[in-house]
TORVEX-23414 format. One record per residue (C-alpha): y, x, z. Coordinates in steps of 0.02 Angstrom, whole numbers, plus 50000, padded with zeros to 5 digits. Layout:
<pts>
YXZ...
</pts>
This chain:
<pts>
500174999749991501765004749976503455001750086504835008249991505284992049887507144985849967506534971550128507144957550008506184964449859504294957349805504134961649641505054976049549504334983949378505074999749324504925003649137503134995349107502094991748961501164976248963499374977448858498164962448821496684973448771497374985248643498684974748607500444981448678501394962748714502744969148808503734986948834504964994748945504884979849070506074979849188506094965649335506574964049488506254948049615506774944149783506014934449914506454917649891507074918049714506544905449579506464911249413505744904149254504794915249104505294907548954504754914548765503564910048600501684907648619501064925048612502644935148655501814940448822502274927048970500404926049040500134943149010501494949049124500774934449254499064942249251499704959149259500764955949423499014946849477498024963249447497154952949332497674964949177497974983249231499474992649232499305008649118501215012649108502645012249213502805008749389502604990449477502804985949654502114968449701501974962349869501864981549945500554984949833500694998149653499994990949542499765007449437498805013649599497964998949673496065002149702494784988549675494414984549860496394980449874496674967449729496014954349834497104957649981498504957449852497914942749777497994934049956499794935949952500104928049782499884908949750499204903849565499564885849467498534885949317499144871749184497454865849169497144864149370495294872449375494584862549494492954860749559492704843049481491094837049587492054841849746493404831849840495194837449870494844844650036493164852649990494024861749831495284868049973493624873350090493024882249951494424891749948494784896250103492994901950157493004911550015494474920550085493854923750251494194907850348492744901750463493354891750606493044874850542494394868250656495824878450601495184875350396495494858850424497114858350523497714870650363497164856950234498024846450317499544855250332499524861450149499314841550089500574835050198501714847850110501084843149927501274823649978499514821349958499214818950158497904804950127496994808349957496164823250026494474812050030494654808349832493794816949683494894825349555494504812049421495234799649545496774806749549498304806849413498774823349317500334827249435499254822949588497914836049514499344849649491499944844549682498194850049745498264864249636499914870649722499294865049890497824877049856499004890249801499654889849965498384888550072498514908150133500294905150149500814916650003502434927649973502394923049783501804907949686501504911949496501564895549400500904897449220501304880949109501174870349277501784855049194501104859849024499914841849020500944830549126502434816949075504304823349089504414811349260502904820849334503424834349274505024833049349504174830549525503284845349518504624856449465505624848549637504104853649749504024872249676506044873049696505744868049863504454879449896505584894349850506754888549988505494891950108505744909950053504334911849941504634918949771504114908149632503974914149451503694899949312503114902349130503584889149017504114882248874504774864148933506694868548931507104850748962506874856549128507434871949133509364862549106509114850149229508274862749367509434878649325508904896349375508664913749335507984913149165507124927249091506344927548906504954937248828505764940348641504974954448519504234963248642505324966048781505964956148948507864951648974508884941349065509834923848978511374926049041512434909748970512384892648915512604899748732511024909048748510204894548832510394882248688509634895748573508154893448670507804875948592
</pts>
């Protein structure tokens, strides 16, 4: 682990190259994200959004540059350290990835047990806490197919919060949802950032960007850049 980040910086990439297998997708990547910051990551399909998120999660190895995430150096991280890094990161997927034959409670219990929780009372309390946070306190007994798409995504966000992560990485979290439901999910993710967690949302839903304005970073022509003003935002459309 590394402890040389400023106290409020949770992600810092310096001159990084992001690869997808043998294909260079982003180069000269410099990114600084602070605790409690909410950031959009935009760009066309194939521009490197998902590859960047997978690199932050140590799913794709960082071969070039310096990447410090939640106290870990991505370029030097050992295989045995990766699970500890991932406990500090909550992942929200577009396609939910819920276990379809288990109830909401059982889905969350599975994750807690897989990450070392053993006490049944503590497990049940934690599941209750996160379901209350995402507005599903009374739906823990239901199977995923008995929930709407928006409710399933709220379960996924609850799952991401189970181990009290410092970072939430959301990859197209509203991609399969209608506009009204999407707004509710974005509002929930924004509220989560206000609790001190860094939230990075990869999205192509530019309507939501305008409604919930926040720092926006674009993957464009193999590079990462901050979109600084409304004029540039208009060009995204």
